[in-house]
matplotlib code that plots the C-alpha trace (Angstrom):
import matplotlib.pyplot as plt

x = [-41.0, -40.1, -38.4, -35.2, -32.5, -29.9, -27.8, -24.0, -20.7, -20.6, -17.5, -18.4, -17.4, -17.8, -18.2, -16.9, -18.9, -16.8, -18.5, -15.1, -13.2, -14.1, -12.5, -13.1, -15.8, -16.9, -17.6, -21.3, -22.5, -26.3, -27.7, -31.1, -31.5, -32.1, -28.8, -26.1, -22.5, -20.3, -16.5, -16.8, -19.0, -22.6, -25.2, -27.6, -31.4, -31.2, -34.5, -35.3, -38.0, -38.2, -41.0, -38.9, -35.5, -34.2, -32.1, -31.5, -30.0, -29.2, -26.6, -29.4, -29.6, -26.1, -24.2, -21.2, -23.0, -26.4, -27.4, -30.3, -29.5, -31.6, -30.8, -31.2, -30.0, -28.2, -27.3, -27.8, -25.4, -26.7, -25.9, -27.0, -27.1, -27.7, -27.0, -24.3, -23.1, -20.6, -21.1, -24.2, -24.1, -27.3, -27.7, -26.8, -29.6, -28.2, -26.7, -23.0, -22.5, -22.5, -22.0, -21.6, -21.8, -19.9, -17.7, -14.1, -13.4, -9.6, -8.1, -6.3, -3.1, -3.4, -2.0, 0.8, 3.9, 5.7, 4.5, 6.5, 4.0, 3.9, 1.8, 0.0, 1.3, 4.8, 7.9, 9.3, 8.2, 6.5, 7.0, 5.7, 2.5, 2.9, 0.1, 0.8, -2.1, -4.9, -2.9, -1.9, 0.7, 0.7, 3.7, 4.8, 1.3, -0.9, -4.2, -7.3, -10.7, -10.3, -13.0, -11.9, -14.4, -14.4, -16.4, -16.2, -15.9, -15.3, -11.5, -11.1, -11.9, -11.5, -10.6, -10.7, -9.3, -10.5, -9.9, -10.9, -9.9, -13.0, -11.5, -8.3, -6.3, -4.1, -5.7, -8.7, -7.9, -9.8, -7.5, -7.9, -5.4, -4.1, -1.2, 0.9, 2.1, 5.4, 3.5, 4.2, 1.3, 0.1, -2.6, -4.1, -6.7, -7.5, -6.3, -7.2, -7.2, -10.3, -13.3, -14.6, -12.9, -10.7, -12.2, -9.1, -6.5, -3.8, -1.8, -0.3, 2.0, 4.0, 5.9, 8.4, 12.0, 13.2, 10.1, 8.8, 5.3, 2.9, 0.6, -3.1, -4.4, -7.8, -10.3, -13.4, -16.6, -19.6, -22.8, -25.2, -28.8, -30.5, -34.0, -36.2, -36.2, -39.1, -37.9, -40.0, -37.7, -34.0, -32.8, -31.4, -31.0, -27.6, -26.6, -23.5, -20.6, -18.0, -14.7, -11.9, -8.6, -6.2, -2.8, -0.6, 1.5, 0.3, 1.0, -1.3, -2.3, -3.3, -5.0, -7.1, -8.1, -9.2, -11.3, -12.7, -13.5, -14.6, -15.7, -17.9, -19.8, -20.2, -21.5, -23.9, -25.2, -25.7, -27.5, -29.8, -31.2, -33.3, -36.0, -39.4, -41.4, -43.3, -41.3, -39.8, -36.2, -35.7, -32.3, -30.4, -27.7, -26.3, -25.9, -24.4, -21.8, -20.9, -20.6, -18.3, -16.0, -16.0, -14.9, -12.1, -10.8, -10.8, -8.9, -6.3, -5.8, -5.4, -3.0, -0.5, 2.4, 1.6]
y = [-9.7, -13.3, -14.0, -16.1, -17.1, -14.3, -15.5, -15.4, -13.6, -10.6, -8.8, -5.2, -2.1, 1.2, 4.6, 7.2, 10.2, 12.5, 10.8, 10.3, 7.6, 3.9, 1.0, -2.5, -2.0, -3.7, -7.4, -8.1, -11.4, -12.1, -15.2, -17.0, -16.6, -12.9, -11.8, -9.8, -8.7, -6.0, -6.4, -9.1, -7.1, -8.2, -5.7, -4.6, -4.8, -5.4, -5.2, -7.9, -7.6, -11.0, -10.0, -7.3, -9.0, -6.0, -5.6, -2.3, -1.1, 2.3, 4.0, 5.0, 1.3, 1.4, 0.5, 2.2, 2.8, 2.7, 0.9, -0.2, -3.1, -4.5, -8.1, -9.7, -12.8, -12.7, -16.0, -17.8, -15.5, -13.3, -9.6, -6.4, -2.6, -0.1, 3.0, 3.0, 5.6, 5.5, 7.0, 9.1, 10.4, 10.3, 7.7, 9.0, 9.6, 7.2, 3.8, 3.7, 0.1, -2.9, -6.5, -9.9, -13.3, -15.0, -18.0, -17.7, -20.4, -19.7, -21.4, -19.1, -20.9, -19.0, -16.1, -18.0, -15.9, -13.6, -10.0, -7.0, -4.8, -1.0, 1.7, 3.8, 6.4, 5.3, 3.7, 2.0, -1.6, -2.4, -6.2, -9.1, -11.1, -14.8, -16.7, -20.5, -22.7, -22.1, -20.2, -16.5, -14.9, -11.1, -9.3, -12.5, -13.3, -16.2, -14.9, -16.4, -17.1, -15.1, -14.7, -15.4, -14.4, -13.9, -12.3, -13.4, -10.8, -11.0, -10.4, -12.9, -13.2, -10.5, -12.1, -10.5, -11.6, -10.2, -10.8, -8.9, -8.3, -10.0, -13.3, -12.7, -10.9, -7.9, -5.8, -5.6, -6.0, -6.0, -6.5, -7.3, -9.4, -8.6, -9.3, -6.5, -6.3, -8.1, -11.0, -10.2, -10.7, -7.6, -6.5, -3.3, -2.6, -1.0, -2.0, -0.6, -1.6, 0.1, 2.2, 2.4, 1.2, 4.0, 5.7, 5.2, 2.6, 2.6, -0.6, -2.4, -5.3, -7.1, -10.3, -8.6, -9.6, -6.0, -4.5, -1.0, 0.0, -1.3, 1.0, 0.1, -1.5, -0.2, -2.6, -1.1, -3.1, -1.8, -3.7, -3.2, -4.5, -5.7, -5.9, -3.5, -3.5, -3.0, -1.1, -3.1, -6.1, -6.1, -7.0, -10.5, -10.5, -9.0, -10.2, -8.2, -7.4, -5.0, -5.0, -2.6, -3.2, -0.4, -2.2, 0.8, 1.3, 4.7, 6.7, 6.9, 10.4, 9.3, 6.2, 8.5, 10.5, 7.4, 6.4, 9.9, 10.3, 6.7, 4.6, 7.4, 7.4, 3.6, 3.6, 6.5, 4.6, 1.5, 3.3, 5.0, 1.7, 1.6, 4.2, 4.8, 1.7, 0.5, 2.6, 1.0, 1.7, 1.0, -0.3, 1.7, -0.6, 2.1, 4.6, 2.0, 1.1, 4.8, 5.2, 2.2, 3.7, 7.0, 5.4, 3.5, 6.7, 8.5, 5.7, 5.5, 9.2, 9.5, 6.5, 8.4, 10.2, 13.8]
z = [4.9, 5.5, 8.8, 8.9, 11.4, 11.2, 14.1, 13.3, 13.6, 11.3, 10.0, 9.2, 7.2, 9.1, 7.4, 9.9, 11.2, 9.0, 6.0, 4.4, 6.2, 5.7, 7.6, 9.1, 11.7, 14.8, 15.0, 15.8, 17.1, 17.1, 18.7, 18.4, 22.2, 21.5, 22.8, 21.0, 21.5, 20.0, 20.0, 22.7, 25.0, 25.7, 24.6, 27.3, 26.6, 22.8, 21.0, 18.5, 15.9, 14.4, 12.0, 10.4, 11.0, 13.0, 16.1, 17.9, 21.2, 22.8, 24.9, 27.2, 28.3, 29.5, 26.3, 24.9, 21.6, 19.8, 16.7, 14.5, 12.2, 9.3, 8.4, 5.0, 3.0, -0.3, -2.0, 1.3, 3.2, 6.0, 6.0, 7.6, 6.9, 9.7, 11.6, 14.3, 16.8, 19.6, 23.0, 23.4, 19.8, 17.9, 15.2, 11.7, 9.3, 6.7, 7.0, 8.0, 9.1, 6.6, 7.8, 6.4, 8.2, 5.3, 6.3, 5.2, 2.5, 2.9, 5.9, 8.4, 7.4, 4.1, 6.0, 7.8, 8.4, 10.8, 10.4, 11.5, 13.2, 13.0, 14.6, 12.0, 11.4, 12.4, 11.0, 14.2, 14.7, 17.9, 17.6, 15.5, 14.9, 14.0, 12.2, 12.3, 11.0, 13.6, 16.1, 16.4, 18.6, 18.9, 20.4, 22.3, 23.6, 22.4, 21.2, 22.8, 21.2, 17.9, 15.2, 11.6, 9.0, 5.2, 2.4, -1.2, -3.9, -7.7, -7.2, -4.4, -0.7, 2.0, 5.3, 8.8, 12.1, 15.5, 19.2, 22.3, 25.9, 27.3, 26.3, 28.2, 25.5, 26.2, 23.5, 21.2, 17.5, 14.3, 11.2, 7.5, 5.6, 2.1, -0.3, -1.8, -5.4, -4.4, -3.0, 0.7, 3.1, 4.9, 7.3, 8.5, 11.2, 14.6, 18.0, 21.5, 25.1, 26.5, 25.5, 22.0, 18.8, 17.3, 14.2, 12.2, 11.1, 13.7, 13.1, 10.1, 9.4, 6.7, 6.1, 3.9, 4.6, 4.5, 6.0, 5.9, 7.0, 4.2, 2.3, 2.4, -0.8, -1.7, -3.0, -4.6, -5.0, -6.8, -6.7, -9.6, -9.8, -13.0, -11.5, -9.6, -5.9, -3.5, -0.5, 1.9, 1.1, 1.3, -2.2, -2.6, -6.4, -7.2, -10.6, -11.4, -9.2, -10.7, -8.8, -9.4, -7.6, -7.1, -7.5, -7.7, -4.5, -3.1, -0.1, 2.9, 1.9, -1.6, -0.3, 2.0, -1.1, -3.0, 0.0, 0.3, -3.4, -4.3, -1.4, 0.0, -3.3, -3.2, 0.3, -0.4, -3.5, -1.5, 1.4, -1.0, -2.1, 1.1, 0.3, 1.8, 2.4, -0.7, -3.2, -6.3, -7.3, -11.0, -12.2, -14.8, -16.2, -18.6, -15.8, -13.5, -16.2, -16.6, -12.8, -12.6, -15.3, -13.6, -10.3, -12.0, -13.6, -10.3, -8.5, -11.3, -11.3, -7.6, -7.5, -9.8, -8.0, -7.3]

ax = plt.figure().add_subplot(projection="3d")
ax.plot(x, y, z, "-o")
ax.set_aspect("equal")
plt.show()
């Protein structure tokens, strides 16, 4: 495996221990000085294998979590897949954390506006967040040293914003921006003041003039390969990206069902691409197309009022 510089700031997607819930995950920063941080906290005794492009750490070394991350490059953009567990829990047997160090091509000003903020679940506003060019104010406090990252997909860019108490902020926050069917800007994410990141979305926001707590728009991305992949290498040749966007306004309960029924299958399919070393995984374009159609039908069915 060819070594490369995988330093960078990574936005991540985190499959929860229940195997059903999927949400924006921790922000990982890797440096060429063989140091790493997670959600603004330095990792103690990280182990770097520059030959295999891997980084790992354990709770036994005094960290609040354990992880083993495998880095790769795709189209010149660094990414990783890996296993992640909070506290003293053992690492899962399959990958549950997926990261990208893509640079946002949309400026933060794309999301300029005053957002009414709600706890999730909840209908009573707890204040506002203001995005103005390159500054952010959250519940009357200016945010310090935030990370703004983006990942390009076939349907557009997914942008995340994160900040942490270690930089002098009053809370930790990881949020993802979106736009609803009416054109109002929205966000959803997780916020906490101490300990580990909550394993569920607990905050939302909207710029709507007559606001109500926004529903979470589900974006489904299925990666299909047109070539075989050797498991000793992380694949870098992805030629087709099929994206299905669920545009129907749905309730949180139905959204959870879509995540449970659909995203779990996508993550499981992605994770299975890393088989035993030296094995070959043949592509099956016909089966991939049928799988994509099946996922679309499930999403559309679950989006209908019940």
